[in-house]
BALOBA-1460 file (C-alpha; in Angstrom, 3 decimals):
// residues 64
<rec num="1" residu="m" x="-26.832" y="12.117" z="5.205"/>
<rec num="2" residu="p" x="-26.142" y="8.420" z="4.488"/>
<rec num="3" residu="k" x="-23.844" y="9.346" z="1.701"/>
<rec num="4" residu="e" x="-21.652" y="11.528" z="4.173"/>
<rec num="5" residu="k" x="-21.659" y="8.618" z="6.651"/>
<rec num="6" residu="t" x="-20.445" y="6.119" z="4.089"/>
<rec num="7" residu="r" x="-17.785" y="8.544" z="3.117"/>
<rec num="8" residu="n" x="-16.432" y="8.913" z="6.394"/>
<rec num="9" residu="q" x="-16.530" y="5.085" z="6.941"/>
<rec num="10" residu="i" x="-14.412" y="4.732" z="3.730"/>
<rec num="11" residu="l" x="-11.917" y="7.188" z="4.956"/>
<rec num="12" residu="v" x="-11.408" y="5.836" z="8.192"/>
<rec num="13" residu="s" x="-10.999" y="2.475" z="6.519"/>
<rec num="14" residu="i" x="-8.307" y="3.761" z="4.319"/>
<rec num="15" residu="v" x="-6.530" y="5.342" z="7.147"/>
<rec num="16" residu="i" x="-6.672" y="2.107" z="9.218"/>
<rec num="17" residu="l" x="-5.510" y="0.126" z="6.316"/>
<rec num="18" residu="f" x="-2.208" y="2.354" z="5.922"/>
<rec num="19" residu="l" x="-1.710" y="2.463" z="9.607"/>
<rec num="20" residu="a" x="-1.779" y="-1.310" z="9.613"/>
<rec num="21" residu="l" x="0.857" y="-1.357" z="6.713"/>
<rec num="22" residu="i" x="3.165" y="0.680" z="8.653"/>
<rec num="23" residu="n" x="3.277" y="-1.529" z="11.538"/>
<rec num="24" residu="y" x="5.620" y="-4.138" z="12.835"/>
<rec num="25" residu="p" x="5.050" y="-7.210" z="10.594"/>
<rec num="26" residu="f" x="5.391" y="-5.150" z="7.449"/>
<rec num="27" residu="l" x="8.104" y="-2.953" z="8.438"/>
<rec num="28" residu="s" x="10.192" y="-6.070" z="9.302"/>
<rec num="29" residu="i" x="9.763" y="-7.264" z="5.976"/>
<rec num="30" residu="f" x="11.422" y="-4.225" z="4.347"/>
<rec num="31" residu="d" x="13.953" y="-3.695" z="7.210"/>
<rec num="32" residu="r" x="16.871" y="-5.152" z="5.029"/>
<rec num="33" residu="s" x="20.406" y="-3.786" z="4.331"/>
<rec num="34" residu="s" x="19.830" y="-3.796" z="0.473"/>
<rec num="35" residu="l" x="19.299" y="-0.804" z="-1.562"/>
<rec num="36" residu="v" x="16.910" y="-0.155" z="-4.368"/>
<rec num="37" residu="l" x="18.218" y="2.491" z="-6.832"/>
<rec num="38" residu="g" x="20.610" y="3.669" z="-3.954"/>
<rec num="39" residu="v" x="17.687" y="3.944" z="-1.319"/>
<rec num="40" residu="p" x="17.267" y="1.641" z="1.655"/>
<rec num="41" residu="m" x="14.084" y="-0.519" z="1.225"/>
<rec num="42" residu="l" x="12.661" y="0.414" z="4.420"/>
<rec num="43" residu="y" x="12.586" y="4.321" z="3.442"/>
<rec num="44" residu="l" x="11.441" y="3.293" z="-0.019"/>
<rec num="45" residu="y" x="8.596" y="1.422" z="1.418"/>
<rec num="46" residu="i" x="7.380" y="4.157" z="4.010"/>
<rec num="47" residu="f" x="7.914" y="6.994" z="1.436"/>
<rec num="48" residu="s" x="5.761" y="5.042" z="-1.107"/>
<rec num="49" residu="l" x="2.944" y="4.052" z="1.114"/>
<rec num="50" residu="w" x="2.904" y="7.856" z="2.279"/>
<rec num="51" residu="g" x="2.618" y="8.837" z="-1.403"/>
<rec num="52" residu="f" x="0.238" y="6.304" z="-2.229"/>
<rec num="53" residu="l" x="-2.127" y="7.315" z="0.808"/>
<rec num="54" residu="i" x="-1.981" y="10.979" z="-0.499"/>
<rec num="55" residu="i" x="-2.994" y="9.897" z="-4.147"/>
<rec num="56" residu="f" x="-5.802" y="7.610" z="-2.861"/>
<rec num="57" residu="l" x="-7.225" y="10.349" z="-0.521"/>
<rec num="58" residu="i" x="-6.978" y="13.027" z="-3.414"/>
<rec num="59" residu="i" x="-8.685" y="10.583" z="-5.897"/>
<rec num="60" residu="f" x="-11.399" y="9.695" z="-3.308"/>
<rec num="61" residu="l" x="-12.264" y="13.137" z="-2.186"/>
<rec num="62" residu="e" x="-12.185" y="14.889" z="-5.259"/>
<rec num="63" residu="r" x="-14.846" y="12.422" z="-6.768"/>
<rec num="64" residu="k" x="-18.249" y="13.784" z="-6.656"/>
């Protein structure tokens, strides 16, 4: 049971971290009119975070 509780706490911590990263102060840093490889910086930031969240969750949940 303690392993399950620790695992749930880590999952909640990861989600809270990513929710904080898509909040106002960080979004304002990337809200520029410049393009990176033809993609606006804000879109690139949001989709990169989303991809990293998926990768982190897959790695964490597949671990035994």
